[in-house]
C-alpha positions as CSV (number, residue, x, y, z in Angstrom):
1,M,14.7,-15.8,68.5
2,T,12.5,-14.0,66.1
3,V,13.6,-12.8,63.2
4,T,11.1,-9.9,61.2
5,T,11.6,-8.8,57.7
6,A,11.1,-5.2,56.4
7,R,8.3,-4.8,54.1
8,A,7.3,-2.4,51.9
9,P,3.9,-0.4,52.9
10,R,1.8,-1.4,49.6
11,R,-0.4,1.4,50.5
12,T,2.3,3.7,49.8
13,V,3.3,1.8,46.3
14,K,-0.3,1.7,45.4
15,A,-0.8,5.3,46.4
16,T,2.5,6.5,44.2
17,E,1.2,4.4,41.3
18,R,-1.9,6.3,41.3
19,K,-0.2,9.7,41.8
20,S,1.9,8.9,38.9
21,F,-1.4,8.2,36.5
22,R,-3.0,10.5,37.6
23,D,-0.1,13.3,36.9
24,R,0.3,11.6,33.0
25,H,-3.5,11.4,33.2
26,P,-4.3,14.7,31.4
27,T,-1.4,14.8,28.8
28,R,-2.4,11.3,27.6
29,F,-6.1,12.4,27.4
30,L,-5.1,15.5,25.3
31,I,-3.2,13.1,23.0
32,L,-5.7,10.7,22.7
33,T,-8.3,13.6,21.7
34,V,-6.1,15.1,19.2
35,L,-5.5,11.6,17.5
36,L,-9.5,11.0,17.4
37,V,-10.3,14.5,16.0
38,L,-7.9,13.5,13.2
39,L,-9.3,10.4,12.6
40,L,-12.6,11.8,12.4
41,L,-11.2,14.3,10.2
42,M,-9.8,11.5,7.7
43,V,-12.5,9.3,7.7
44,A,-15.3,12.0,7.1
45,P,-15.4,12.5,3.9
46,L,-15.3,8.4,3.0
47,L,-18.2,8.4,5.3
48,V,-19.9,11.4,3.4
49,V,-19.5,9.7,0.2
50,A,-20.9,6.1,1.3
51,V,-24.0,7.6,2.4
52,N,-24.8,9.6,-0.6
53,A,-23.6,6.6,-2.6
54,F,-27.0,4.8,-1.5
55,K,-29.0,8.2,-1.5
56,S,-32.0,8.7,-4.6
57,P,-31.1,12.0,-6.4
58,A,-34.3,13.4,-5.2
59,D,-33.3,12.4,-1.7
60,Y,-29.8,14.1,-2.2
61,A,-31.8,17.5,-3.7
62,S,-33.9,18.1,-0.7
63,N,-32.0,17.1,2.0
64,G,-28.4,18.0,1.1
65,P,-25.0,15.6,1.1
66,L,-24.9,15.4,4.9
67,S,-28.4,13.9,5.4
68,I,-29.3,10.1,6.4
69,P,-30.9,8.5,3.0
70,G,-34.6,7.4,4.0
71,H,-34.1,4.2,2.4
72,L,-31.1,2.6,0.4
73,Y,-30.8,3.4,-3.2
74,W,-28.9,0.8,-5.1
75,D,-29.6,2.3,-8.7
76,G,-27.0,4.6,-8.6
77,I,-24.4,1.7,-8.1
78,V,-26.2,-0.6,-10.7
79,D,-25.9,2.3,-13.3
80,F,-22.1,3.0,-12.4
81,W,-21.1,-0.6,-12.7
82,N,-22.7,-1.4,-16.1
83,R,-22.5,1.8,-17.9
84,V,-18.3,1.4,-17.6
85,N,-18.5,-2.3,-17.2
86,F,-16.8,-2.0,-13.8
87,G,-16.1,-5.8,-13.8
88,L,-13.5,-5.6,-16.5
89,K,-12.0,-2.8,-15.0
90,L,-11.8,-4.1,-11.7
91,W,-10.0,-7.3,-13.0
92,N,-7.8,-5.5,-14.8
93,S,-6.7,-3.5,-12.1
94,F,-6.2,-6.5,-9.9
95,I,-4.4,-8.9,-12.7
96,T,-2.0,-5.6,-13.2
97,S,-1.7,-4.8,-9.4
98,L,-1.0,-8.6,-8.2
99,V,1.9,-9.3,-11.0
100,V,3.5,-5.6,-10.4
101,A,3.8,-6.7,-6.8
102,V,4.7,-10.2,-7.4
103,L,7.3,-9.5,-10.1
104,G,8.4,-6.1,-8.0
105,V,9.0,-8.4,-4.9
106,I,11.4,-11.0,-6.6
107,L,13.2,-8.3,-8.7
108,S,13.9,-6.1,-5.6
109,V,15.1,-9.4,-3.8
110,F,17.5,-10.2,-6.5
111,N,18.8,-6.5,-6.7
112,A,18.9,-6.3,-3.1
113,Y,20.8,-9.6,-2.6
114,A,23.2,-9.1,-5.2
115,L,24.1,-5.6,-3.7
116,G,23.6,-5.9,0.0
117,I,25.0,-9.4,0.9
118,G,27.0,-9.8,-2.6
119,K,28.5,-6.6,-1.9
120,V,29.4,-5.7,-5.9
121,K,31.7,-3.4,-7.0
122,G,30.2,0.0,-7.3
123,R,27.2,-0.5,-5.0
124,I,27.1,2.9,-3.7
125,W,26.4,4.1,-7.1
126,F,24.0,1.4,-7.9
127,L,22.2,2.6,-4.5
128,V,22.3,6.3,-5.8
129,F,21.1,5.6,-9.2
130,F,18.0,3.3,-7.3
131,L,17.0,6.5,-5.4
132,V,17.4,8.5,-8.1
133,A,15.0,6.8,-10.1
134,N,12.4,6.9,-6.7
135,L,12.9,10.8,-7.2
136,L,11.6,10.9,-10.6
137,P,8.5,12.5,-10.9
138,Q,6.4,10.5,-13.8
139,E,6.2,13.1,-16.3
140,V,9.7,12.8,-17.1
141,L,9.3,9.2,-18.1
142,V,6.1,9.6,-20.2
143,Y,7.7,10.4,-23.8
144,P,10.5,7.6,-23.6
145,L,8.2,5.1,-22.2
146,Y,5.5,6.2,-24.9
147,Y,8.0,5.9,-27.5
148,L,9.8,2.6,-26.4
149,S,6.0,0.9,-26.1
150,K,5.3,1.7,-29.7
151,Q,8.5,0.5,-30.9
152,L,8.1,-2.7,-29.0
153,G,4.5,-3.1,-30.0
154,L,3.5,-2.8,-26.2
155,Y,1.3,0.3,-26.3
156,D,-2.5,-0.1,-25.3
157,S,-1.2,-2.8,-23.4
158,L,-1.5,-4.1,-19.8
159,W,1.9,-5.6,-20.2
160,S,3.2,-2.1,-20.8
161,I,1.7,-1.1,-17.4
162,I,3.1,-4.1,-15.8
163,I,6.6,-3.4,-17.0
164,I,7.1,0.0,-16.2
165,F,5.6,-0.3,-12.5
166,T,7.8,-3.2,-11.9
167,V,11.0,-1.5,-12.6
168,I,9.5,1.5,-10.5
169,Q,8.4,-0.4,-7.7
170,S,11.5,-2.6,-7.4
171,A,13.7,0.6,-7.4
172,F,12.4,1.4,-4.1
173,G,12.4,-2.1,-3.2
174,T,15.8,-2.5,-4.0
175,Y,17.0,0.5,-1.8
176,L,14.9,-0.5,0.9
177,L,16.1,-4.2,1.3
178,T,19.7,-3.6,0.5
179,S,20.3,-1.5,3.7
180,V,18.2,-4.9,5.2
181,Y,20.3,-7.3,3.9
182,G,23.4,-5.2,4.2
183,E,23.1,-5.9,8.2
184,F,22.1,-9.8,7.4
185,P,23.4,-12.2,9.8
186,K,26.4,-13.8,8.5
187,E,26.5,-16.4,10.9
188,L,23.2,-17.7,9.1
189,L,24.5,-17.3,5.8
190,E,28.3,-19.0,6.8
191,A,26.2,-22.0,8.4
192,A,24.4,-22.5,5.0
193,A,27.8,-22.7,3.3
194,I,29.4,-25.4,5.7
195,D,26.4,-27.1,5.3
196,G,26.7,-27.5,1.4
197,A,24.2,-24.9,0.0
198,G,25.6,-22.4,-2.7
199,K,24.4,-19.3,-3.3
200,W,21.1,-19.8,-5.0
201,R,20.2,-22.2,-2.1
202,A,21.2,-20.1,0.4
203,L,19.0,-17.2,-1.2
204,W,15.9,-19.1,-1.2
205,R,16.4,-21.5,1.8
206,V,18.0,-18.7,4.6
207,V,17.9,-15.2,3.1
208,V,14.0,-15.1,1.6
209,P,12.1,-16.9,5.1
210,V,14.1,-14.8,7.4
211,S,13.5,-11.4,5.6
212,R,9.5,-12.8,4.7
213,P,8.0,-10.1,7.1
214,T,9.7,-7.4,5.2
215,L,8.8,-8.6,2.0
216,A,5.1,-9.0,2.9
217,V,5.2,-5.2,3.6
218,L,6.6,-4.2,0.3
219,F,4.4,-6.7,-1.5
220,T,1.0,-4.7,0.1
221,F,2.6,-1.3,-0.2
222,F,3.1,-2.4,-4.2
223,F,-0.2,-3.7,-4.9
224,I,-1.9,-0.3,-3.0
225,W,0.4,1.9,-5.1
226,T,-0.4,0.1,-8.5
227,W,-4.0,-0.2,-7.9
228,N,-3.8,3.8,-7.1
229,E,-1.9,4.7,-10.3
230,F,-4.0,7.2,-12.9
231,F,-1.6,9.2,-14.6
232,L,0.9,6.6,-16.9
233,P,-2.5,4.0,-17.4
234,L,-4.5,7.0,-18.1
235,I,-1.8,7.6,-21.1
236,F,-0.7,4.0,-22.3
237,L,-4.5,2.3,-21.8
238,I,-6.8,4.4,-24.0
239,S,-8.7,1.2,-25.0
240,N,-11.9,0.7,-23.0
241,D,-11.4,-3.0,-22.7
242,N,-7.7,-2.4,-21.0
243,Q,-8.6,0.4,-18.6
244,T,-8.2,0.2,-14.7
245,V,-10.4,1.0,-12.3
246,P,-9.0,4.9,-11.8
247,V,-8.6,5.6,-15.7
248,A,-12.3,4.4,-15.9
249,L,-13.3,6.7,-12.7
250,G,-11.6,9.8,-14.4
251,V,-12.4,8.9,-17.7
252,L,-16.2,8.7,-17.2
253,Q,-16.7,11.9,-14.7
254,G,-14.8,14.0,-17.1
255,D,-16.5,13.0,-20.3
256,R,-20.1,12.5,-19.3
257,M,-22.1,14.5,-16.7
258,M,-23.2,12.5,-13.6
259,D,-25.2,13.2,-10.5
260,A,-23.8,13.6,-7.2
261,T,-25.0,10.0,-6.2
262,T,-23.6,8.3,-8.9
263,T,-20.2,10.0,-8.8
264,S,-20.1,8.9,-5.0
265,A,-21.4,5.6,-6.0
266,S,-18.4,5.3,-8.5
267,A,-16.1,6.6,-5.7
268,L,-17.1,4.3,-3.1
269,I,-17.0,1.3,-5.4
270,G,-13.7,2.6,-6.8
271,I,-11.8,2.4,-3.0
272,L,-13.4,-0.1,-1.6
273,P,-11.5,-3.0,-3.0
274,A,-8.1,-1.6,-2.1
275,M,-9.6,-1.0,1.4
276,V,-10.2,-5.0,1.4
277,F,-7.3,-5.9,0.4
278,F,-5.7,-3.3,2.8
279,L,-7.8,-4.8,5.6
280,I,-7.0,-8.7,4.6
281,F,-3.2,-8.1,4.8
282,Q,-3.6,-5.4,7.7
283,R,-2.0,-8.2,10.1
284,T,0.7,-9.1,7.8
285,L,1.7,-5.1,7.6
286,T,1.3,-5.0,11.2
287,R,3.9,-8.1,11.6
288,G,6.6,-7.0,9.0
289,I,6.8,-3.4,10.3
290,A,6.9,-4.7,14.0
291,A,9.6,-6.9,12.9
292,G,11.7,-4.6,11.3
293,A,11.4,-2.4,14.2
294,I,12.9,-5.3,16.6
295,K,16.6,-6.1,15.8
């Protein structure tokens, strides 16, 4: 006696899959086309700046901003670098952004640990305070911060910017991390308590390692946000030796006449360090966002 088992026809299955793909294909193609156009619109100004940064003034005047340079012209970049002492401005921006990012993450962790896991009294009002602090424009903070920095002797010092931006960035970090720590697995904290870990040890041995992807995202954002800040550094850093990259770009372009190629060169080397930093930490940022999306 032979037993035959029914098998689904493979051709029918493959035909159905191909049909489903064809049905979805026009929509997917349209979405990809729109995204590609948006990407080109976003990248096009940067490409124009990069092309003009390596173009001589004569080439720019004769062929316009959209032409390809006949040869690489480095004098614009070298002239701008020497004119503003860009190496010093680069160091000021780097050390300020790095210290703010580290201190902002640490302060955010402490605050969120108390509010999200410690469940302190009045935590809702604390969160409202941090939310309002994020919504305040910087123009509102200028005069009181200027007065305090004068009284403390921190005016025209990198430490004034570091302290101000550490508080500003940690306000956002606290608001974000509190919601994350509010859903932190209690089993891990209970297991740490059974092993004899106190609150301080549980913070550094359990909470911080588990939330490391989120902290990496905050660190990256804090660094880039601080690097791009212009208004407050313009007010508090008046000495040439203390200026950051955005302030140096703005002051030079507003105070002296520069040709179009030198202006493009200044814009290119001004945003290039932030782009390099973002590319270096792109994988960390992606992992952090993905880890936050998977619960």
